[in-house]
C-alpha positions as CSV (number, residue, x, y, z in Angstrom):
1,S,0.2,0.0,-0.2
2,A,0.9,3.8,-0.7
3,S,-0.3,7.2,0.6
4,A,0.7,10.5,0.2
5,E,-0.7,13.7,1.3
6,C,-1.6,17.0,-1.4
7,V,-2.0,20.8,0.1
8,A,-3.9,22.5,-2.6
9,C,-3.3,26.1,-1.2
10,K,-3.4,27.8,2.4
11,S,-5.2,31.1,0.7
12,A,-6.4,32.6,-2.4
13,C,-7.4,30.1,-3.8
14,Q,-11.1,28.9,-4.7
15,N,-12.3,25.9,-2.8
16,T,-14.3,24.0,-4.9
17,L,-11.4,24.2,-7.7
18,F,-9.1,22.2,-6.1
19,D,-8.7,18.8,-6.9
20,L,-5.7,15.5,-7.1
21,E,-6.2,13.2,-11.0
22,K,-5.1,10.1,-10.2
23,S,-5.4,6.8,-11.6
24,V,-5.9,5.0,-9.1
25,G,-6.1,4.6,-5.2
26,D,-8.9,7.0,-3.6
27,V,-8.8,10.6,-2.6
28,T,-9.9,11.9,1.3
29,R,-10.2,16.0,1.3
30,N,-10.1,17.7,4.8
31,G,-10.0,21.1,4.1
32,T,-7.5,21.8,1.0
33,T,-5.8,18.9,2.3
34,L,-6.3,15.7,-0.1
35,L,-5.1,12.6,1.1
36,W,-4.3,9.7,-1.7
37,T,-4.0,6.0,-0.7
38,V,-3.8,2.7,-2.5
39,G,-4.0,-0.5,-1.5
40,S,-2.3,-2.4,-4.4
41,L,-0.4,-1.1,-7.0
42,T,-1.8,-2.7,-10.5
43,E,0.0,0.3,-12.7
44,W,4.0,1.1,-13.2
45,D,3.2,5.2,-13.8
46,P,0.6,5.8,-11.7
47,S,2.2,9.4,-10.3
48,P,-0.9,11.6,-9.4
49,D,-1.5,15.5,-9.8
50,C,-2.8,17.5,-7.3
51,Y,-4.0,21.4,-8.7
52,Y,-6.0,24.1,-7.4
53,N,-7.3,27.3,-9.8
54,T,-6.0,30.7,-8.2
55,N,-8.2,34.0,-8.2
56,T,-7.8,35.2,-11.5
57,N,-8.2,31.5,-12.8
58,K,-4.6,30.4,-13.4
59,Q,-4.3,26.8,-12.3
60,C,-1.1,25.5,-10.5
61,C,-0.6,21.9,-10.2
62,S,2.0,19.4,-8.7
63,T,2.9,15.9,-9.7
64,L,3.9,13.4,-7.3
65,P,6.5,11.1,-8.3
66,V,5.6,7.4,-7.8
67,I,8.1,5.3,-8.4
68,V,7.1,1.4,-8.9
69,Y,9.4,-1.6,-8.7
70,Q,10.0,-4.7,-8.8
71,P,13.2,-6.7,-8.3
72,P,15.1,-8.7,-10.7
73,E,13.1,-12.5,-11.4
74,S,16.3,-13.6,-12.6
75,V,20.2,-13.4,-13.2
76,S,22.3,-15.4,-15.3
77,F,26.0,-15.0,-15.8
78,S,27.7,-16.3,-19.0
79,F,30.7,-15.9,-21.4
80,I,29.5,-14.9,-25.0
81,N,30.3,-17.8,-27.6
82,H,32.5,-19.6,-25.4
83,T,32.3,-23.0,-23.4
84,G,35.3,-24.7,-21.5
85,P,38.9,-24.0,-20.8
86,M,40.3,-20.3,-21.9
87,F,43.8,-19.7,-23.1
88,E,46.3,-16.9,-21.5
89,H,46.4,-13.7,-23.3
90,D,42.8,-14.3,-25.4
91,Q,40.4,-11.7,-24.9
92,Y,36.8,-12.9,-23.7
93,T,33.4,-11.5,-23.1
94,L,31.0,-11.4,-19.7
95,Q,27.7,-10.9,-20.0
96,C,25.1,-10.5,-17.4
97,T,21.4,-10.7,-18.3
98,V,18.4,-9.1,-16.2
99,E,15.3,-10.7,-16.3
100,N,11.8,-8.8,-15.6
101,V,13.0,-5.5,-13.7
102,A,11.6,-2.1,-13.3
103,P,12.2,0.5,-13.6
104,V,15.7,-0.5,-15.3
105,G,16.3,3.0,-15.7
106,N,17.1,2.2,-11.7
107,L,19.3,-0.6,-12.4
108,V,22.8,-1.0,-11.7
109,V,24.9,-4.0,-12.4
110,T,28.0,-5.1,-11.2
111,F,30.3,-7.4,-13.0
112,Y,32.8,-8.9,-10.0
113,R,36.1,-11.1,-10.1
114,G,35.8,-12.8,-6.9
115,Q,35.0,-10.0,-4.8
116,T,36.8,-7.6,-6.6
117,A,34.3,-5.6,-8.4
118,L,35.8,-5.3,-12.6
119,D,32.9,-2.9,-13.7
120,Q,29.3,-1.4,-13.0
121,Q,27.1,-0.2,-15.9
122,K,23.6,1.2,-16.2
123,S,20.7,0.6,-18.3
124,S,20.4,3.4,-21.0
125,I,16.1,2.0,-21.0
126,T,13.7,4.5,-19.5
127,Q,10.7,2.2,-20.0
128,Q,8.7,1.9,-16.6
129,K,7.3,-1.5,-16.8
130,P,9.3,-4.5,-16.0
131,V,11.9,-5.3,-18.9
132,S,15.0,-7.2,-19.4
133,D,18.2,-6.0,-20.2
134,T,21.6,-7.3,-21.0
135,F,24.9,-6.0,-19.7
136,T,28.7,-7.2,-21.5
137,L,32.2,-6.8,-20.6
138,N,34.9,-8.0,-22.1
139,I,38.5,-8.7,-20.2
140,N,41.5,-10.1,-21.0
141,I,43.0,-13.6,-19.3
142,S,46.0,-14.5,-17.6
143,R,47.3,-17.6,-15.8
144,E,46.3,-15.5,-12.6
145,D,42.7,-15.8,-13.8
146,N,42.9,-19.6,-13.4
147,G,40.6,-20.3,-10.7
148,A,38.9,-17.5,-10.3
149,Q,35.0,-17.2,-10.0
150,Y,33.3,-14.5,-12.5
151,W,29.6,-13.5,-11.6
152,C,27.5,-10.2,-11.5
153,E,25.0,-8.6,-9.3
154,A,22.2,-6.8,-10.1
155,K,20.7,-4.0,-7.9
156,L,17.8,-1.7,-7.8
157,E,19.2,2.1,-6.4
158,L,15.7,3.6,-5.5
159,G,17.3,6.5,-3.7
160,P,17.3,7.6,0.1
161,E,13.0,7.2,0.3
162,G,13.2,3.7,-1.2
163,P,14.0,0.5,0.7
164,Q,16.7,0.2,3.4
165,R,18.0,-2.5,1.9
166,P,18.0,-2.0,-2.1
167,P,16.8,-5.3,-3.9
168,V,19.8,-6.9,-4.9
169,V,20.1,-10.4,-6.7
170,A,22.9,-12.3,-7.9
171,S,23.8,-14.5,-10.3
172,E,25.6,-18.4,-10.2
173,N,29.6,-18.1,-9.8
174,I,31.8,-19.3,-13.3
175,T,34.7,-20.8,-12.6
176,A,37.6,-20.3,-15.1
177,T,40.4,-22.7,-16.2
178,V,43.0,-21.4,-17.9
179,Y,45.6,-22.7,-20.2
180,W,48.6,-21.3,-20.8
181,S,52.2,-22.6,-22.2
182,E,55.3,-22.6,-20.3
183,L,58.6,-21.9,-22.4
184,T,61.5,-22.8,-20.6
185,S,65.2,-22.9,-21.6
186,T,66.7,-26.1,-21.5
187,T,70.5,-26.6,-21.7
188,M,71.9,-29.4,-23.4
189,P,75.1,-31.0,-21.7
190,P,77.9,-31.1,-23.9
191,T,77.9,-33.4,-26.4
192,T,81.5,-36.0,-27.0
193,T,82.0,-38.1,-29.1
194,P,82.5,-41.6,-27.8
195,T,86.1,-42.7,-28.5
196,K,85.5,-46.2,-29.8
197,T,88.6,-48.7,-29.0
198,T,89.1,-51.4,-31.0
199,T,91.3,-54.6,-29.9
200,S,92.8,-56.3,-32.5
201,P,92.7,-59.8,-31.7
202,A,96.1,-62.2,-32.5
203,A,96.4,-62.6,-35.9
204,I,94.4,-65.7,-36.8
205,T,95.3,-66.6,-40.2
206,T,92.5,-69.0,-42.3
207,M,94.3,-70.4,-44.8
208,R,92.4,-73.0,-47.4
209,T,94.0,-74.8,-50.1
210,T,92.7,-76.8,-52.6
211,T,94.2,-79.5,-55.1
212,T,93.1,-81.1,-57.8
213,V,95.3,-83.7,-59.7
214,T,93.5,-85.2,-63.0
215,T,95.1,-88.0,-64.6
216,T,94.8,-89.4,-68.3
217,T,92.5,-92.6,-68.1
218,R,94.6,-96.1,-69.1
219,Q,93.3,-98.8,-71.3
220,K,94.3,-101.0,-68.2
221,L,91.7,-99.3,-65.4
222,N,88.1,-99.3,-65.5
223,T,87.5,-96.3,-64.1
224,T,89.1,-92.5,-64.1
225,T,90.2,-91.7,-60.9
226,T,90.6,-87.4,-59.9
227,A,92.3,-87.2,-56.8
228,S,91.2,-83.6,-54.7
229,A,92.4,-83.0,-51.4
230,T,90.8,-80.0,-50.0
231,T,92.9,-78.9,-46.6
232,T,91.6,-76.3,-44.3
233,K,93.5,-74.7,-41.6
234,T,93.0,-72.4,-39.5
235,S,96.3,-71.2,-37.3
236,S,97.0,-68.6,-35.0
237,G,100.3,-66.8,-33.5
238,P,103.9,-67.3,-34.5
239,N,103.3,-71.2,-35.5
240,S,101.4,-70.3,-38.7
241,S,104.5,-70.7,-41.0
242,A,105.7,-73.7,-39.6
243,T,102.0,-74.7,-39.8
244,I,102.0,-73.9,-43.8
245,I,105.2,-76.0,-44.4
246,L,103.7,-78.7,-43.0
247,I,100.6,-78.7,-44.9
248,H,103.0,-78.1,-48.6
249,R,104.8,-81.2,-47.5
250,F,101.7,-83.1,-46.7
251,I,100.4,-82.7,-50.5
252,M,103.3,-83.3,-52.1
253,C,103.2,-86.7,-50.5
254,L,99.8,-87.5,-51.4
255,L,101.2,-86.5,-55.0
256,L,103.5,-88.9,-54.8
257,L,101.5,-91.6,-53.6
258,F,99.0,-90.9,-56.3
259,L,101.6,-91.1,-59.0
260,A,103.2,-94.5,-57.8
261,L,99.4,-96.3,-57.8
262,V,99.2,-94.9,-61.1
């Protein structure tokens, strides 16, 4: 409910020509004093006009400003065109949407990072009826913002004659997840070309000797005999020369034996 009192005039007025124009409520007269009362407001601009006519037939008029307010039905907060993690040094846009508030011209929206106020904005709409409005703020993200909570708050500032505690509605928090790259200088250890040590084993001499002896077939023999002697000998160390000599001698003995048989 609401009430207001208007004193039309104290003197020099025609008592029959003063009144209070209103769109809602009732008027009670007490001399030149008019009392306007209303149980419930159904209009968003019910400001009544109190007037009177002077003895010279001039009219004086005064309008009683009445502010009918409605706290926001809801306040939502988001990042425009973005969900999920953010990247350091990129710019993002915060958005605060206030639904069905009146009068929106008395609305103040504050963006917060944690408990730190980032910016305050007011609506440019002058409409008295409940409307919705959206507010935005651009921010640059750094690694210090990782884990920070962003949100917004909508408050109706109705002046000293308004409610002792102005109606305030806050949005939900959004926790920022920030990705960044660590650029560090890595010192590589000095490169040392490994020294390859090759140990040559004792000289190993491998000798493969193949001797083929072919003889002419005689009439007295029924078969042709071909003798092939193959000797492979591996010697190591200083005795290799003596081994070769023994092999030669062995081969010569085989040849002599073969010739004797023929």
